[in-house]
C-alpha positions in Angstrom: 141.5 46.2 64.9 139.9 49.5 65.7 135.9 49.1 65.4 135.4 52.2 62.5 131.8 52.5 62.7 131.7 53.3 66.5 134.3 56.7 65.2 131.9 57.5 62.8 129.2 57.0 64.9 130.9 59.4 67.5 131.8 61.9 64.1 128.1 62.4 63.8 127.1 62.5 67.5 129.9 65.1 67.9 129.4 67.3 64.7 128.1 70.7 65.9 128.2 70.6 69.6 130.1 73.2 71.3 131.4 71.0 74.1 132.7 68.1 71.5 134.6 69.9 69.2 138.2 68.4 70.8 136.6 65.4 71.1 135.5 65.7 67.4 139.3 66.6 66.4 140.7 63.5 69.0 139.3 61.2 66.4 141.6 62.3 63.4 145.4 61.4 63.8 147.7 64.5 64.0 148.1 64.9 59.9 144.5 63.8 58.7 143.2 66.0 55.4 139.5 66.9 55.4 138.1 68.2 52.4 134.7 69.3 52.7 133.0 69.2 50.2 135.1 67.2 47.8 136.8 70.1 45.2 137.8 72.8 48.3 140.9 73.2 49.7 141.9 70.7 52.3 142.2 71.1 55.9 145.6 69.4 57.4 146.4 68.7 60.7 144.4 69.3 64.6 144.8 73.0 64.2 142.6 73.3 60.6 140.2 70.9 61.6 139.8 72.4 65.2 138.8 76.2 63.5 136.6 74.1 60.1 134.7 72.3 63.3 134.9 75.1 65.5 132.1 77.0 63.4 129.7 74.3 62.4 127.8 74.9 66.5 127.6 78.8 65.2 125.2 76.9 62.3 123.1 74.8 64.5 124.3 72.2 62.8 122.8 68.6 63.9 124.3 65.2 62.5 122.0 61.9 62.3 123.4 58.5 61.2 121.1 57.5 58.5 122.5 54.8 56.8 125.1 51.5 57.0 128.3 52.3 57.7 130.0 50.5 55.5 133.7 49.3 56.1 136.2 47.2 54.3 139.7 47.4 55.7 141.2 51.1 56.6 138.4 52.7 54.8 134.5 53.2 55.6 131.5 55.0 53.6 128.6 56.2 55.6 125.7 58.5 54.8 124.3 60.7 57.2 122.0 63.9 57.5 122.7 67.4 58.1 120.5 69.7 59.4 121.5 73.3 59.7 119.7 77.0 60.0 116.2 75.7 58.3 118.5 72.8 55.6 118.7 69.3 55.2 121.7 68.0 53.9 122.3 64.2 53.4 126.0 63.6 52.3 128.2 60.8 51.9 131.4 60.8 53.6 134.1 58.7 52.8 137.0 58.1 55.5 139.9 56.5 55.9 141.7 55.3 59.2 145.3 54.7 60.4 146.2 51.4 62.6 145.5 52.7 65.9 141.5 53.6 64.4 142.6 57.4 64.2 140.7 59.1 60.5 143.6 59.8 58.5 140.9 61.7 55.9 137.6 62.6 55.5 136.3 63.2 52.5 132.6 64.9 52.0 130.2 64.6 48.9 127.3 67.0 49.6 
């Protein structure tokens, strides 16, 4: 079984780092979806994810894991902090994973 907590720690660490956008996208499966925030259009697949996450470095995004990662089978939920352009948010993200440990979906509640 893949270590989902490590994948999540990497995800949060890579957020907003220009040299880590490809590494961040590589955490996801090829068919992955991102709904960030919940209620917005889905971003589907590596190209859409690269476009979405590629905008974060320009906004000065810095992510910090601030709570425990709760994992149950192929699902996980976690609280983290995002600082960007003088604003601090504390979203809760829900992720699902495939058998190889790749993220298949991410939904951000903020």
